[in-house]
C-alpha positions as CSV (number, residue, x, y, z in Angstrom):
1,M,0.0,0.1,-0.1
2,K,1.3,3.4,-0.9
3,L,1.7,6.3,1.6
4,A,-0.7,8.4,-0.2
5,A,-3.6,6.0,0.9
6,I,-3.2,6.7,4.5
7,M,-1.5,9.8,5.1
8,T,-3.1,13.0,6.2
9,G,-3.4,15.3,3.2
10,G,-4.1,19.0,2.7
11,I,-1.5,20.0,5.5
12,A,-0.8,23.6,6.7
13,T,2.6,25.1,6.7
14,I,4.2,28.0,8.5
15,T,7.3,30.2,7.3
16,P,10.4,30.2,9.5
17,Q,9.9,34.1,10.4
18,A,6.7,33.2,12.0
19,S,6.4,33.6,15.9
20,L,5.9,30.5,17.9
21,A,2.9,32.0,19.4
22,E,1.5,31.7,15.7
23,A,2.5,28.3,15.3
24,A,1.1,27.0,18.3
25,K,-2.3,28.9,17.4
26,K,-2.3,27.2,14.1
27,M,-1.5,23.8,15.5
28,A,-4.5,24.6,18.1
29,S,-6.9,25.6,15.5
30,Q,-6.2,22.6,13.2
31,D,-5.9,20.1,16.1
32,I,-2.5,18.8,14.9
33,G,0.8,18.5,16.6
34,S,3.4,19.6,14.0
35,L,3.7,22.1,10.9
36,P,6.1,21.9,8.2
37,V,8.2,25.1,8.0
38,C,8.5,26.2,4.5
39,D,10.1,29.2,2.9
40,E,8.7,30.3,-0.8
41,P,7.8,28.5,-2.8
42,R,6.9,25.8,-0.2
43,R,10.4,24.4,0.1
44,V,10.8,22.2,3.1
45,V,13.6,24.2,5.6
46,G,12.5,22.3,8.9
47,I,9.4,21.1,10.9
48,I,8.2,22.3,14.3
49,T,6.4,20.3,16.8
50,D,4.1,21.1,19.9
51,R,6.8,19.5,21.7
52,D,9.5,21.7,20.1
53,I,7.8,24.7,21.2
54,T,7.3,23.4,24.7
55,V,10.9,21.8,25.4
56,R,13.1,24.0,23.4
57,A,11.5,27.3,24.1
58,V,8.9,27.8,26.8
59,A,10.8,25.6,29.1
60,R,14.0,27.6,28.8
61,G,11.8,30.9,29.2
62,M,11.8,32.0,25.7
63,D,9.0,34.6,24.8
64,P,6.6,32.6,22.3
65,N,5.5,35.9,21.1
66,Q,9.3,37.2,20.1
67,T,10.9,33.7,19.4
68,R,10.7,32.7,15.8
69,V,10.1,29.4,14.5
70,E,13.5,29.1,12.7
71,D,15.2,29.3,16.2
72,V,13.5,26.0,17.6
73,M,12.4,24.1,14.8
74,T,13.9,20.7,13.7
75,R,16.1,21.0,10.5
76,D,16.6,17.5,9.7
77,V,13.2,16.7,8.1
78,L,12.5,12.9,7.3
79,S,10.3,12.4,4.4
80,C,9.1,10.1,2.3
81,S,7.5,10.2,-1.3
82,S,3.8,9.6,-1.5
83,E,4.4,6.7,-3.5
84,A,6.6,5.0,-1.1
85,E,5.2,1.9,0.3
86,V,3.7,2.0,3.8
87,E,6.4,-0.6,5.1
88,D,9.3,1.4,3.7
89,A,8.0,4.3,6.0
90,C,7.4,2.1,8.8
91,E,11.0,0.9,8.9
92,L,12.4,4.6,8.4
93,M,10.1,5.5,11.5
94,E,11.4,2.8,13.6
95,K,14.9,3.4,12.7
96,R,15.3,6.9,13.2
97,Q,12.6,6.7,16.3
98,V,10.4,9.4,15.0
99,R,6.6,9.5,15.5
100,R,5.4,11.7,12.2
101,L,6.8,11.5,8.7
102,L,6.5,14.2,5.9
103,V,5.1,12.9,2.7
104,T,6.3,15.0,-0.4
105,G,4.8,14.9,-3.9
106,Q,6.7,15.8,-7.2
107,D,9.6,18.3,-6.6
108,E,9.7,17.4,-3.0
109,V,6.7,19.9,-2.1
110,P,4.8,18.6,1.0
111,V,1.6,16.9,0.4
112,G,0.8,15.2,3.8
113,I,2.1,13.8,7.0
114,V,1.8,10.2,8.0
115,S,2.2,9.4,11.9
116,L,1.9,6.2,14.1
117,G,-1.8,6.7,14.3
118,D,-2.4,6.4,10.4
119,I,-0.2,3.4,10.2
């Protein structure tokens, strides 16, 4: 089975220059735990999770209204093509100990996210 069949599509993204408060509000309004960080035109430069905001910023006393996403985002983004097999994605997630995997389409543009819950 291909990742395209199980991924959550239509994902929101955020820019590196956005504040952590903006990222948290976007996550809350869409009931999600992560956002791909993209510059123009939708080139992935990182990913920010609710845990990144909590542990890397708020717990260290950083102001979420003044701290930018790029200051605490994870830059090493794991991804798989939407045409990849689910089993391959599972192996990658297990090997790298991640709970979410960015799914890309043509030209490496983000098209979805697959999480452990999807699998």
